[in-house]
Every structure is written in structure tokens, then in C-alpha cells.
N, C-alpha and C positions, 0 to 999 in steps of 0.2 A: 946840629948844624951841618955836618958832613952828609947826613942822610937827605938834607934839603938842597944840597948844592946843585943837583941835576935840574931841578925845576927852576932854580934861579938862572942857570945858564940858558934854559929854553926861553925864559922871559926876556933875558938880555938880548938874545938873538931876535926874538919877535919884535922887540922895541926898536930895532933898526928900521923896520918898515911897518909901522902900526896899522896903516890902511890895509895892507895885504894880509896881515895877521888877523885883523878883525873880520875881514871878508871871508877868510877861511873858517873862522869860528862860526860865523853866521851860516855859511853853507853847510857845515856839519850839523848844526842844530836843525836847520830846515829839512835836511835829508832824513835825519833820525825821527822827525815828528811829522813827516808828510802825510802819514795815514791816520793821525789823530783827528778828532772831530774839528779842532781848531785849525789844524793844518789843511784839512780838506776844504774847509769853508773859506780859507784865504789863498788857496792854490799854491801851497808850499812846493809842490812837485815841479812847478814850472817857473819858479823864481830863480833867476840866475845871477842877479847883482844886488848890492845894497840899495841901489836906486829903485829897482823893481819892488824890493821889500817895502820901502817907504811908501810907494804908490799903492801897494795892495793891502798893507796892514795899517789901519788908522791909529793915530795917537789915542792912548787910553789910560785910565787910572784904575786903582784897585777896585772901585765900585763896579766897573765894567765886568770884572771877573767874579763877582760875588755869586751869581747863579751857578757858574761852573764849579767854584770852590765848594759850594753847598752840595752839589752832586757828588764830588769826589769824597767829601766828608761822609756822605751817605753810603759810600762803597762803590760808586761808579768808576769804570776804567776807561782809558783811551779818550779822555775829555780834552784836556789841554796838552797832554804829552802822550806819546806812544808807550813810554816806560811807565811801570806802576809807580804810584806815589808812595814813598816810604813813610813819610811823616809830614806834618805841618810844623814849621818853625814859626813861633809867634814873634812878631816884631811890631813896634809902634813908632809913630812919628810924633812931632810936636803939636800937631793940630787935630789928631784923630786917635781913635782907640786901637786896640790890638788888631793886627792883620795876620792872617794865617797864610804863610808862604809854602806852597807845595814843594817838597824836596824829592828828587829822584836820585838814583845812583849816579847819573851823569852830573847833576848839579852838585852833589856832595863832592864828587871827584874834582870839579872845577874849584870849589872852595878849598879843598885840600891842597891843590896845586898853588893857589894864591897864598895860602897861609905858609906853605913851605918856602915860597919865594920871599915872603916877608920875614920869616924866621932867619933864613940865611943872611939876608941883607942886614937885619937888626943885629945879629950876633957878630957880623963882620964889621959893622960900623960902630958898635958899642961893645968892645971886647970885655969890659968890666962885668957885664951881666953874665958872662960865661962862668963866673966863679961863685954863683949862689943860686938859690931857688927863686921861683917866680910865683906871682899870684895872677892868674888869668880869670877874668869873668867876661865871657863872650856874650852869653845870652842871659836874660833876667832869670832869677831863681823862681821856680814854679812849684816847689814842693814835690809831692808825689806825682809821677807821670800819669797823664790822663789820656783818654782816647775819645774819638768822635763816635757817633752812633753807628757808623759803618766800620768801626774798628781801626781807624787810622790814628796812630800815635800823635800827640801834640808835644813837640819839643824833643831834643836829643836826651838820652839818658844822663849824659853829663857833657861838659864843654870839650873834653878830650875826644868826643866822638866826631868833632870836626876834622880830626886828624885820622890817619889810617894806619893800620897794621903796626909795624915796628915803631914808627914815630909816636904813636899813641902810648905804647908801652913805656918808651923812654920818658915821655913827658909826664906820665903819672908819677914817676919817681922824682921828678924835679918840681912838683907843685908844693907850695907852702900850705895851701888849703886843700884837703882831700875832697874829691868830687862828692862824697856822701853828704857833705855839709849843705850843698845846694838842694838836696832833696828834703830838708827839714820843712815841715809845713807851717810852722809858726815863724813869722817874720822876725820877731825879737830873738828867737832861738837861732835863726839863721845868721843874724847880724852878730850876736854874741859869740857863736862858735867860730865865725869868720875872723873876728877880732882876736879871739884867743889863739887860733892857729897862727895868725900873723905875728902876734907879739911873741909867740914861742919861736918863731923863725928868725934866729939871729943873723942868718945868711941871706935874708931877702934882698934880691938884687934887681928885680923887675916887677912892676905892677902894670898890667895891661887890662883895661876895663872897657865896657861897652858904653858907659855914660859917665861923664865927669860928676854929675849930680849924685850918682850912685855912690861914688867914693866919698863925696862930701857928707852925705847922709850917714854913711857907715862910720866915719871918723868923728862925727858929732857925738856919737854915743860913747866914745873912748873915755871922756872925762866922767860921764855919768856912771859908767860901769868900772871905772878904774880900780876902785877898792876891791871889788869882787874878782877882777882879773888878776890883781896882785895876789890875792888869797889863793886863787886857783894855781897860779904859777908856783907859789911856795909849797902847796900841798900836792900838786900833780893832778888834782881833780878837774872836772869840767862841770861847773854849776850853771846849767842853762836856766834862763828865766822861768820857763814853764815847768821845770822839774827835771827828772831823770832824762838823759839824752837817748831816748829810744831811736834807733836807726843809725847811731854813730858806733864806730868800731870800739872794741875794748881798749885798743892802743891809744885812741884819741881820748877816751873818757878817763883813762888812768895813765897819764904821761909821767915821766920821771920828774920828781920835784926839782924846782930850779929857783931857789931863793935869790941867787945873784940876778937873775933876769927880773924877778919881782922888784928888786931895788932899782934896776935900770928903768923899769916902767914907772916907778914912783918918781924918780928924778925927771923923767919925761913929762909927767903930769904936772909937776910943780914948777917946770921951767917957765920963765917969763916970755920966752919966744917959742911958740908951738913948732915952728919949722926947725929950730935948733934942737928942740926936744925929740922930734921924730928922727933927726939926723943921728942923734946919740943912740936912739933905739935901733936904727937900721943903718949902720955906717957903710954897708956895702950897697945900699940902694942907689942904683946908677940911673934908672930911667922910669918915668911914669908916662904911659902912652894911652 
């Protein structure tokens, strides 16, 4: 929280005059990318105001950028940005398939600043979440990392990569579900390992997810796998649906046996009220966002 305070203060100051702040951001982006092919074709070097930008750069959607993204995926440089593209982050909307968003150092830094502002404001406004661990799922699980034909990575190695430096190291210690789980290639293995890590986390205080339906689909399997989850809690094992948990750390696969937690989960599963059952399982859970 304290590591994020500086960015929160900058955001607070910028929010006093949003128009000026946004004009400055636009000017910085245009200057940095004026020599890219996209910048040259739209005259970034001579755009001085947001009004001129609106006049020079037409409204567009993702399909307008597909040829450029295909070039970048093949290894081309200086296409949409002057900076090299570090990776493509996959994202999808409600009406179309996966879109590949090019990430540069500057864009990742902007996301890091935004997340730092959010974290400080979140911990400041909901102090109860300071006293436990969190489950974050920012981007969809993709299994093993893949690359385009031109060698550009698709997806961050894990969600903590959205953060930088010291914050990333701190956050890794506060996660209820280790990042290695997101790299499981089997969907059922991923869901089971996620649920097992969550039910092991008695101090879970925050759930932050990229899609509400993702969380719904995850907890729908809780009743189905409840018996095996209870058995794994009692024994300390990790019985993934596909078999041995290749890719998971020894500490995850062989946790300390916790028969008391198994009994708590069993009570949760037999409760007439699912919400009350979950509250018994995670009494410190303060926020789902």
C-alpha cells in the first residue's frame, strides 16, 4: 500500500484538471511515436492539440489494425509504435473473439501506475483486506506461454507481471493462488488447483477477477469436487483431475495436512445457504471486485 501511495497522489493531483492531464498524456504519446509508420502517416509531429488529433486520426476499431498486428507478429518493428513490442496481451469482448493487444514498456508502465493507484485506494477504503491474502486473476489462463511466428510472446508470464519491481515481489507473497497454477494446460487441472489453493487459504480477504462469469464457473465445480478437495485437505496431497501435478511446486503438491479445514469445507458444502457456507469458509473475505 505504501509503495503505491506516490502514484495515487499523482492521480489525485491530475484529477483536479482532467483535461490538462489528458492533453499532456496525449502529447507525450504523440511525441514518442512520431517516427513510427502510424505516426508518420497521421502527422503526429505536427499535432499540437486534442482537437487536431481528432481531425487527423479517424475513429477506428480493432479490425482496422489487423494488418499492422499481423506484421508485428511476424517480427516487424516501428509499425504502430516507435518502441519495440514486448508481447501481445490477449483480450476478448462479448461480441468477438480474442484480440491481441501490443504491449510496449511505456504501456506496461501506464498499467502499473494505474494498478498502483487502484491498490492504494482499495486498501485505504477497505482496510479489512490488509489483514489477509488475495486472489487476483487479471488475464485469462492460457497454460504454457506461446509465441508468434516472429517470436513475440503472447500473454504475460503471470498476472504479477502487470506490477513492477518491488511491488511484484511483495504481491507474490500475498497471493492465495500461486502464479504457477495459471500455467497448467488442462482447464480442469487449472480449476481444481485454483479451488484447492483457495480453500487452503483461511485468511482470504480479497478476490479480484477479470470476469464475473469466470468466478461463477469456478465455484460451480466446488460441490462436484468437494469430496476430493476434503480428502486432499486431510492428507495434504494435490490430486489433480488429469493425474500428477506436473509444473506445480513440491510445496503445493505436498502441503501440511489440515483435517480441521476439511471439516470446515464439508460444513460449507452441506450448508443450506451457499453464501453462508462461503462466509464460514472465508470469514475474513472483505471484498470481491
